One Martini backbone bead per residue (centre of mass of N, CA, C, O) as a GRO file, in nm:
protein
  248
    1MET     BB    1   3.394   1.518  -0.211
    2VAL     BB    2   3.333   1.213  -0.228
    3GLN     BB    3   3.481   1.147   0.052
    4ALA     BB    4   3.289   1.318   0.227
    5TRP     BB    5   3.030   1.170   0.160
    6ALA     BB    6   3.124   0.895   0.250
    7ARG     BB    7   3.177   0.971   0.548
    8THR     BB    8   2.892   1.068   0.607
    9GLY     BB    9   2.742   0.802   0.530
   10ALA     BB   10   2.884   0.627   0.739
   11TRP     BB   11   2.804   0.780   0.992
   12VAL     BB   12   2.494   0.758   0.951
   13LEU     BB   13   2.477   0.441   0.937
   14ALA     BB   14   2.602   0.395   1.219
   15GLY     BB   15   2.396   0.550   1.381
   16ILE     BB   16   2.157   0.383   1.293
   17LEU     BB   17   2.252   0.106   1.389
   18VAL     BB   18   2.284   0.171   1.690
   19SER     BB   19   1.997   0.280   1.748
   20GLY     BB   20   1.850   0.029   1.653
   21CYS     BB   21   1.975  -0.188   1.844
   22ALA     BB   22   1.901  -0.033   2.111
   23SER     BB   23   1.559  -0.028   2.056
   24GLN     BB   24   1.494  -0.370   1.988
   25SER     BB   25   1.476  -0.512   2.237
   26GLY     BB   26   1.242  -0.793   2.262
   27ARG     BB   27   1.165  -0.843   1.984
   28VAL     BB   28   0.991  -1.017   1.765
   29ALA     BB   29   1.095  -1.210   1.523
   30ASP     BB   30   1.114  -1.198   1.170
   31PRO     BB   31   1.228  -1.417   0.936
   32ARG     BB   32   1.219  -1.188   0.698
   33ASP     BB   33   1.372  -0.982   0.934
   34PRO     BB   34   1.688  -0.988   1.053
   35LEU     BB   35   1.725  -0.648   1.018
   36GLU     BB   36   1.522  -0.482   1.195
   37PRO     BB   37   1.675  -0.272   1.360
   38PHE     BB   38   1.810  -0.135   1.108
   39ASN     BB   39   1.551  -0.091   0.948
   40ARG     BB   40   1.399   0.093   1.144
   41ALA     BB   41   1.603   0.317   1.143
   42VAL     BB   42   1.596   0.378   0.842
   43PHE     BB   43   1.296   0.432   0.834
   44ARG     BB   44   1.311   0.676   1.013
   45PHE     BB   45   1.502   0.842   0.844
   46ASN     BB   46   1.327   0.847   0.590
   47SER     BB   47   1.082   0.978   0.714
   48ASP     BB   48   1.215   1.238   0.803
   49PHE     BB   49   1.309   1.324   0.525
   50ASP     BB   50   1.042   1.328   0.385
   51LYS     BB   51   0.899   1.537   0.571
   52ALA     BB   52   1.120   1.767   0.539
   53PHE     BB   53   1.158   1.750   0.196
   54VAL     BB   54   0.972   1.578  -0.002
   55GLN     BB   55   0.682   1.654   0.070
   56PRO     BB   56   0.693   1.954   0.007
   57LEU     BB   57   0.768   1.923  -0.283
   58ALA     BB   58   0.527   1.746  -0.369
   59LYS     BB   59   0.307   1.953  -0.284
   60GLY     BB   60   0.403   2.179  -0.470
   61TYR     BB   61   0.386   2.024  -0.732
   62GLN     BB   62   0.078   1.959  -0.707
   63PHE     BB   63  -0.017   2.261  -0.687
   64ILE     BB   64   0.116   2.368  -0.978
   65THR     BB   65  -0.007   2.112  -1.116
   66PRO     BB   66  -0.205   2.022  -1.337
   67GLU     BB   67  -0.377   1.732  -1.384
   68PRO     BB   68  -0.317   1.682  -1.682
   69VAL     BB   69  -0.002   1.723  -1.653
   70ASP     BB   70   0.048   1.510  -1.446
   71ARG     BB   71  -0.065   1.272  -1.615
   72GLY     BB   72   0.138   1.307  -1.847
   73ILE     BB   73   0.398   1.260  -1.675
   74THR     BB   74   0.321   0.979  -1.587
   75ASN     BB   75   0.298   0.856  -1.872
   76PHE     BB   76   0.587   0.908  -1.972
   77PHE     BB   77   0.725   0.723  -1.755
   78ASN     BB   78   0.557   0.462  -1.811
   79ASN     BB   79   0.667   0.435  -2.101
   80LEU     BB   80   0.958   0.384  -2.025
   81ALA     BB   81   0.897   0.131  -1.844
   82ASP     BB   82   0.813  -0.054  -2.084
   83ILE     BB   83   1.097  -0.110  -2.176
   84THR     BB   84   1.196  -0.268  -1.934
   85SER     BB   85   0.964  -0.469  -1.937
   86ALA     BB   86   1.033  -0.601  -2.211
   87VAL     BB   87   1.305  -0.719  -2.127
   88ASN     BB   88   1.202  -0.896  -1.888
   89ASN     BB   89   1.001  -1.063  -2.052
   90VAL     BB   90   1.221  -1.194  -2.225
   91LEU     BB   91   1.388  -1.316  -1.990
   92GLN     BB   92   1.105  -1.483  -1.919
   93PHE     BB   93   0.959  -1.582  -2.190
   94LYS     BB   94   0.730  -1.343  -2.232
   95ILE     BB   95   0.638  -1.267  -2.535
   96SER     BB   96   0.351  -1.149  -2.528
   97ARG     BB   97   0.419  -0.932  -2.325
   98ALA     BB   98   0.643  -0.798  -2.479
   99GLY     BB   99   0.471  -0.718  -2.716
  100SER     BB  100   0.283  -0.532  -2.552
  101ASP     BB  101   0.511  -0.339  -2.460
  102VAL     BB  102   0.593  -0.253  -2.747
  103GLY     BB  103   0.315  -0.152  -2.838
  104ARG     BB  104   0.293   0.072  -2.626
  105VAL     BB  105   0.537   0.233  -2.711
  106VAL     BB  106   0.459   0.292  -3.003
  107ILE     BB  107   0.180   0.420  -2.957
  108ASN     BB  108   0.254   0.638  -2.728
  109SER     BB  109   0.500   0.773  -2.900
  110THR     BB  110   0.299   0.862  -3.116
  111ILE     BB  111  -0.006   0.903  -3.064
  112GLY     BB  112   0.080   0.984  -2.749
  113VAL     BB  113   0.300   1.189  -2.743
  114LEU     BB  114   0.555   1.055  -2.591
  115GLY     BB  115   0.339   0.938  -2.364
  116LEU     BB  116   0.127   1.147  -2.249
  117ILE     BB  117  -0.072   0.934  -2.382
  118ASP     BB  118  -0.280   0.650  -2.302
  119VAL     BB  119  -0.363   0.463  -2.569
  120ALA     BB  120  -0.311   0.164  -2.518
  121SER     BB  121  -0.526   0.112  -2.301
  122ASN     BB  122  -0.774   0.191  -2.484
  123VAL     BB  123  -0.685  -0.069  -2.692
  124GLY     BB  124  -0.601  -0.318  -2.476
  125LEU     BB  125  -0.307  -0.280  -2.359
  126PRO     BB  126  -0.135  -0.400  -2.114
  127SER     BB  127   0.037  -0.342  -1.809
  128TYR     BB  128   0.320  -0.486  -1.639
  129LYS     BB  129   0.595  -0.398  -1.503
  130GLU     BB  130   0.870  -0.527  -1.520
  131ASP     BB  131   1.154  -0.641  -1.339
  132PHE     BB  132   1.460  -0.768  -1.229
  133GLY     BB  133   1.353  -0.888  -0.965
  134GLN     BB  134   1.135  -1.060  -1.110
  135THR     BB  135   1.334  -1.225  -1.283
  136LEU     BB  136   1.484  -1.353  -1.046
  137GLY     BB  137   1.225  -1.492  -0.935
  138TYR     BB  138   1.155  -1.658  -1.182
  139TRP     BB  139   1.458  -1.812  -1.159
  140GLY     BB  140   1.446  -1.875  -0.815
  141LEU     BB  141   1.511  -1.629  -0.648
  142LYS     BB  142   1.497  -1.537  -0.345
  143PRO     BB  143   1.444  -1.255  -0.149
  144GLY     BB  144   1.525  -1.271   0.134
  145ALA     BB  145   1.605  -1.019   0.306
  146TYR     BB  146   1.476  -0.752   0.447
  147VAL     BB  147   1.516  -0.407   0.315
  148VAL     BB  148   1.620  -0.078   0.416
  149ALA     BB  149   1.703   0.178   0.225
  150PRO     BB  150   1.859   0.456   0.191
  151PHE     BB  151   1.616   0.657   0.022
  152LEU     BB  152   1.474   0.392  -0.118
  153GLY     BB  153   1.364   0.173   0.079
  154PRO     BB  154   1.198  -0.091   0.021
  155SER     BB  155   1.329  -0.430   0.019
  156SER     BB  156   1.558  -0.681  -0.102
  157MET     BB  157   1.821  -0.865  -0.186
  158ARG     BB  158   1.710  -0.915  -0.474
  159ASP     BB  159   1.614  -0.616  -0.545
  160LEU     BB  160   1.885  -0.488  -0.521
  161PHE     BB  161   2.009  -0.636  -0.757
  162GLY     BB  162   1.777  -0.537  -0.955
  163MET     BB  163   1.850  -0.235  -0.966
  164GLY     BB  164   2.090  -0.269  -1.161
  165GLY     BB  165   1.921  -0.370  -1.407
  166ASP     BB  166   1.731  -0.117  -1.418
  167MET     BB  167   1.951   0.095  -1.484
  168VAL     BB  168   2.052  -0.029  -1.756
  169THR     BB  169   1.736  -0.020  -1.884
  170ASP     BB  170   1.724   0.277  -1.854
  171PRO     BB  171   1.662   0.527  -2.078
  172LEU     BB  172   1.800   0.767  -1.915
  173ILE     BB  173   2.099   0.667  -1.951
  174SER     BB  174   2.108   0.779  -2.267
  175VAL     BB  175   2.139   1.054  -2.173
  176ASN     BB  176   2.392   1.284  -2.228
  177SER     BB  177   2.278   1.504  -2.048
  178GLU     BB  178   2.307   1.555  -1.726
  179GLU     BB  179   2.089   1.772  -1.667
  180THR     BB  180   1.857   1.615  -1.809
  181ARG     BB  181   1.877   1.349  -1.665
  182TRP     BB  182   1.843   1.450  -1.367
  183GLY     BB  183   1.584   1.594  -1.413
  184LEU     BB  184   1.413   1.354  -1.491
  185VAL     BB  185   1.462   1.193  -1.234
  186GLY     BB  186   1.347   1.404  -1.041
  187THR     BB  187   1.064   1.421  -1.173
  188ARG     BB  188   0.990   1.125  -1.125
  189LEU     BB  189   1.013   1.115  -0.817
  190LEU     BB  190   0.810   1.349  -0.762
  191ASP     BB  191   0.568   1.227  -0.897
  192ARG     BB  192   0.544   0.973  -0.733
  193ARG     BB  193   0.523   1.107  -0.454
  194ALA     BB  194   0.265   1.270  -0.518
  195ASP     BB  195   0.083   1.012  -0.576
  196LEU     BB  196   0.144   0.915  -0.244
  197LEU     BB  197   0.010   1.115  -0.043
  198THR     BB  198  -0.258   0.973   0.030
  199THR     BB  199  -0.133   0.718   0.145
  200THR     BB  200   0.019   0.854   0.379
  201ASP     BB  201  -0.229   0.975   0.524
  202ILE     BB  202  -0.370   0.701   0.582
  203LEU     BB  203  -0.139   0.577   0.743
  204ASP     BB  204  -0.117   0.797   0.967
  205ALA     BB  205  -0.436   0.753   1.049
  206SER     BB  206  -0.448   0.432   1.133
  207GLY     BB  207  -0.244   0.339   1.385
  208LEU     BB  208  -0.029   0.182   1.266
  209ASP     BB  209   0.255   0.016   1.201
  210PRO     BB  210   0.438   0.135   0.945
  211TYR     BB  211   0.660  -0.075   0.914
  212SER     BB  212   0.493  -0.336   0.906
  213PHE     BB  213   0.308  -0.256   0.679
  214VAL     BB  214   0.516  -0.205   0.458
  215ARG     BB  215   0.660  -0.486   0.469
  216ASP     BB  216   0.407  -0.668   0.415
  217THR     BB  217   0.317  -0.532   0.153
  218TYR     BB  218   0.568  -0.559  -0.008
  219LEU     BB  219   0.613  -0.874   0.003
  220LYS     BB  220   0.334  -0.948  -0.115
  221ARG     BB  221   0.356  -0.798  -0.375
  222ARG     BB  222   0.616  -0.924  -0.490
  223GLU     BB  223   0.513  -1.215  -0.492
  224THR     BB  224   0.279  -1.157  -0.685
  225LEU     BB  225   0.444  -1.044  -0.924
  226VAL     BB  226   0.632  -1.291  -0.976
  227HIS     BB  227   0.346  -1.476  -1.004
  228ASP     BB  228   0.121  -1.327  -1.161
  229GLY     BB  229  -0.100  -1.351  -0.910
  230ASN     BB  230   0.010  -1.674  -0.823
  231PRO     BB  231   0.111  -1.764  -0.548
  232PRO     BB  232   0.244  -1.996  -0.367
  233THR     BB  233   0.230  -2.214  -0.144
  234LYS     BB  234   0.383  -2.345   0.126
  235ALA     BB  235   0.387  -2.643   0.001
  236GLU     BB  236   0.539  -2.523  -0.275
  237THR     BB  237   0.815  -2.412  -0.087
  238GLY     BB  238   1.069  -2.649  -0.046
  239GLN     BB  239   1.303  -2.525  -0.157
  240ALA     BB  240   1.602  -2.414  -0.170
  241ASP     BB  241   1.778  -2.134  -0.016
  242PHE     BB  242   2.037  -1.930  -0.089
  243TRP     BB  243   2.016  -1.745   0.174
  244ASP     BB  244   2.075  -1.951   0.400
  245GLU     BB  245   2.400  -1.906   0.369
  246VAL     BB  246   2.345  -1.627   0.506
  247GLU     BB  247   2.471  -1.410   0.743
  248PHE     BB  248   2.295  -1.171   0.959
   0.00000   0.00000   0.00000
């Protein structure tokens, strides 16, 4: 079964790559996006999959879930994310932020009933949501090429590596029951997608090139997050880039 899925995935990726390369000749290259033909094809595949399967599920979830319950589910998963954020703030030596993350987890997990109620924000503890990709950026690793991963969406070479660290620190990985673990993972993904339905509608109605918009927004946002809201100017980024040695 695993081999069958692997072969299927390989054929899908091969088809995506061929169709993408064939359809993007003559396009002005963005230096941040040397894989643009492949990325556009994967983006198109992800969009079609989302519209056919994920959006209907998210709309159904949103329809049957009362707003207070939906907010509680979002708070629950945000509380788990604060654990990962605390680990990454420690790795970045941002001890005060790590302390805030730990305080949020303690308060929301107790007074906030397992995180269903975001009490910590009401008492003035900010949410930072650091991830391992930001930690790698903090220690000087540049984002590298922009990448659109099948099913996962926009990323960069650095953030793809960061996903591995995020999985290791994800509290859900410690859930022993496979059914419970994957049920929670699925609910988290569905909840996040439902929260983004309005954003998708606005983007579809804007008339913009969705690929370029998502790419530019993603890269700008990640740069801002890595530098805690104060990204360096072009004149300040003259250091050598590890990814310059990689041939795309």
